[in-house]
ZANU-677785 format. One line per 3 residues: their letters; for each residue x, y, z of C-alpha. Coordinates in Angstrom, 1 decimal, padded with zeros to 4 digits, always signed. Example, Ala and Ser with C-alpha at 12.3 -4.5 7.8 and 13.67 -1.06 7.14 Angstrom:
! ZANU-677785
as = +012.3/-004.5/+007.8 ~ +013.7/-001.1/+007.1 .
***
This chain:
! ZANU-677785
mph = +000.0/+000.0/+000.0 ~ +001.5/+003.4/-001.0 ~ +002.2/+006.0/+001.7 .
tfd = -000.6/+008.6/+002.0 ~ +000.5/+012.1/+002.8 ~ -001.6/+014.4/+005.0 .
adv = -004.3/+016.4/+003.1 ~ -002.6/+019.7/+004.0 ~ +000.7/+018.5/+002.5 .
vsa = -001.0/+017.3/-000.7 ~ -002.9/+020.6/-001.0 ~ +000.2/+022.7/-000.6 .
vlr = +002.2/+020.7/-003.1 ~ -000.6/+020.7/-005.7 ~ -001.1/+024.5/-005.2 .
hmn = +002.6/+025.1/-005.7 ~ +002.9/+022.8/-008.7 ~ -000.2/+024.2/-010.4 .
gdh = +000.5/+027.8/-009.5 ~ +004.3/+028.1/-010.0 ~ +005.2/+025.2/-012.2 .
tdd = +002.6/+024.9/-015.0 ~ +005.3/+024.6/-017.6 ~ +007.0/+021.8/-015.7 .
nll = +003.6/+019.9/-015.4 ~ +003.3/+020.1/-019.2 ~ +006.8/+019.0/-019.8 .
iar = +006.4/+016.0/-017.4 ~ +003.1/+015.1/-019.1 ~ +004.6/+015.3/-022.6 .
afa = +007.5/+013.1/-021.6 ~ +005.7/+010.4/-019.8 ~ +002.2/+010.1/-021.4 .
epa = +001.6/+007.5/-024.1 ~ +002.4/+008.8/-027.5 ~ -000.5/+010.1/-029.5 .
dsp = -001.2/+011.9/-032.8 ~ -002.3/+015.1/-031.0 ~ -000.2/+017.1/-028.6 .
itd = -000.8/+017.6/-024.9 ~ -002.1/+021.2/-024.5 ~ -002.6/+021.3/-020.7 .
avm = -001.4/+019.3/-017.7 ~ -002.5/+019.8/-014.1 ~ -001.1/+017.8/-011.2 .
taf = -004.1/+016.3/-009.4 ~ -002.7/+013.9/-006.8 ~ +000.4/+012.1/-005.4 .
dge = +001.2/+009.5/-002.9 ~ +004.3/+007.5/-001.9 ~ +004.4/+005.7/-005.3 .
ggt = +004.1/+008.6/-007.7 ~ +002.2/+011.6/-009.1 ~ -001.0/+011.9/-011.1 .
wsi = -001.7/+014.5/-013.8 ~ -004.8/+015.4/-015.7 ~ -003.8/+016.0/-019.3 .
trd = -005.7/+017.5/-022.2 ~ -005.4/+016.5/-025.9 ~ -007.8/+017.8/-028.5 .
gav = -010.1/+018.9/-025.8 ~ -010.3/+015.4/-024.2 ~ -009.1/+015.1/-020.6 .
tei = -007.4/+011.9/-019.5 ~ -005.1/+011.0/-016.6 ~ -001.5/+009.8/-016.4 .
rvp = +000.3/+008.3/-013.4 ~ +004.1/+008.6/-013.2 ~ +006.1/+006.7/-010.6 .
wpg = +008.7/+008.5/-008.6 ~ +012.2/+007.9/-010.2 ~ +013.8/+007.1/-006.9 .
gpi = +011.2/+004.6/-005.8 ~ +008.6/+004.8/-003.0 ~ +008.8/+007.7/-000.6 .
der = +007.2/+008.4/+002.8 ~ +008.4/+011.8/+003.9 ~ +007.4/+015.4/+002.8 .
pav = +011.0/+016.5/+001.8 ~ +011.2/+013.6/-000.6 ~ +008.3/+014.9/-002.6 .
rre = +010.3/+017.9/-003.8 ~ +013.3/+015.7/-004.6 ~ +011.2/+013.3/-006.6 .
vva = +009.3/+016.0/-008.5 ~ +012.7/+017.6/-009.4 ~ +013.9/+014.2/-010.5 .
lyd = +010.8/+013.7/-012.7 ~ +011.4/+017.2/-014.2 ~ +015.1/+016.3/-015.0 .
aac = +014.0/+012.9/-016.5 ~ +011.4/+014.6/-018.6 ~ +014.0/+017.1/-019.9 .
arl = +016.3/+014.2/-020.8 ~ +013.6/+012.3/-022.6 ~ +012.5/+015.4/-024.6 .
gvd = +016.0/+016.7/-025.2 ~ +015.4/+019.9/-023.3 ~ +018.0/+021.7/-021.3 .
prp = +016.9/+021.7/-017.6 ~ +017.0/+024.9/-015.7 ~ +019.2/+025.1/-012.6 .
ha = +017.5/+024.0/-009.3 ~ +017.5/+026.3/-006.3 .
***
């Protein structure tokens, strides 16, 4: 059973990702979603747990969901969420041939 984070932690992370990292959400979705004829035009992080993150993605006006496992494996502590999201971003950049920006 995957670790479940407290609702306030999930809310804070989702608010941050969807408010400050909309381009990163789109990059992650484009890198890890199944290939399709139409491009992904929107991606919103909707959930996460100890196993990975979930994004709602839009293609041709149709909304579907993708689930992406954390690159480093299962997590169970709040600080690990940031580490794994950054690792997903870096992996997405590598898959798409995009230069990643420096991390603070």
